[in-house]
N, C-alpha and C positions, 0 to 999 in steps of 0.2 A: 504494500500500500504506500503510495507516495504522499508526502506531506510537505508543506512549505515551511522552511526553517532558515535560520541564519547559518552561514558558513562558519565553522569554528575557527578558521584562520583569518579570513578577511571581513567577516560579518555581513557579506552580501546575501541577499535572499536567493534561494534556489529550491528546486524540488528534490527533496531527499527520498531515496529509494534504497532497496537492498543492494544495489550495485554501486551507488555513489554516496559518500558521506561528506563530500565537499562540493563547492560550486564548480562550474565549468572551467573558469580561469585557474583555480587552484588545482583542479584535476589535470589540466594541461601542464602546469608547472611540475606536478608530481610525476607525470609521464616523462618529461624531459630529464628529471633527476633519476628516474628508474633506468632510462636508457644510458645515462652516464655511469651509473653503478654497474649495470650489466656489461657495458663495454669494458669497464675496469676489471670486472671479475672474469671476463672471457679470456683475458690474457693468461697464458700458461703460468707465469710466475706469480700471479695474484690469486690463483684458485684456492690457496690455503690461507688467504688473508683473514685476519680476525675482524670482529665488529669495529674495534677502535681504529684499525688501519683503514678500513673501507670508509668510515666516517671522516677521518682526517684527510684522506686522499681525494675524496669526491665532494666533500662538503655537504653531504646529505644529512638530514636530521635523523637522530637515533630512532625516534618513534616511527618514522616512515620506513626505515629499514626493518624494524621489528614487524610492522604491519605487512610488508611484502613477504617476509619469511613465514609469518603466521598463515597468510592466505595461500602460500605455496607458489607465489610468483618467482621467488628465489628459492631453489630447491636445495635443501641441506644435504642431500645425497651427493650433489655435485660440488657443493661448497661446505665441507664438514665443520669449519670453524665458525659458521654463522648460526645464530639461533635467536631466541627471545627469552625474556625472563619468566620464571615460574610465577604463577599468580599468587602463591603463598609466601615463598621465601626469597624469590628474586634470582635464583640460580639459573644460568643459561641452559635452556633445553632446546631440542629440535622438533619435538612433536607433543601434542596434547596440551593440557593447561597446567599440569603439575609435574614436578620432577619425581623421580623414582622414590626418593627419600620421603617426600611429602605424601605421595600415594601410599607408601607402606605405613606411614604414621596414621593416615586417615583410615586405612583398613584395620589397623590394630585398635584404634579408637572405636570403630563400628563393631568389631568383634567383642570388645570389652562391654560396650553398651548392650549388645544382644545377650551376652552371658549374664549381665546384671538383670536384664528383664526376665530371662528364663528362670533365674534363681528366685526372683520376686514372685513369679507365677507359681513356682513349685512351693514356696512358703505359704502362699494363699491356699493351695490345695491341701497341704499337710497340716494345717493349723488344727491344734487340738485344744479343747477347753476342759479343764479339770474343775470339778466342783466338789464341795464337801456337803454331804447330806446330814441333816440333823437327825439324830437317832432318838 
């Protein structure tokens, strides 16, 4: 669904949709920067470049580079030193939203939560009441 909104970069009005999150002018600038980055990375000696190297050599914004890697426009299989930060801890990753450490931590927390819930349910079922009768 399209909606009219302001461009986050230049504040111009544009129709935002699932394909574009910036106005036409900013989109064209992004495409020029993408082409510059891609030409830099295509060179054999630059294929192992890190994020910092690409940013310093091309002048591209860090967030744009992260966006292209996340969307798959720059493939991490071809350029293994590129990535984007984990949503939880900020460690550089190549796929998904969380790094392996955060994923494992989240799984452990969920398992612990489920175990606690199972224990509570068991306790509810096995509850026994003792009473003393008057003789």
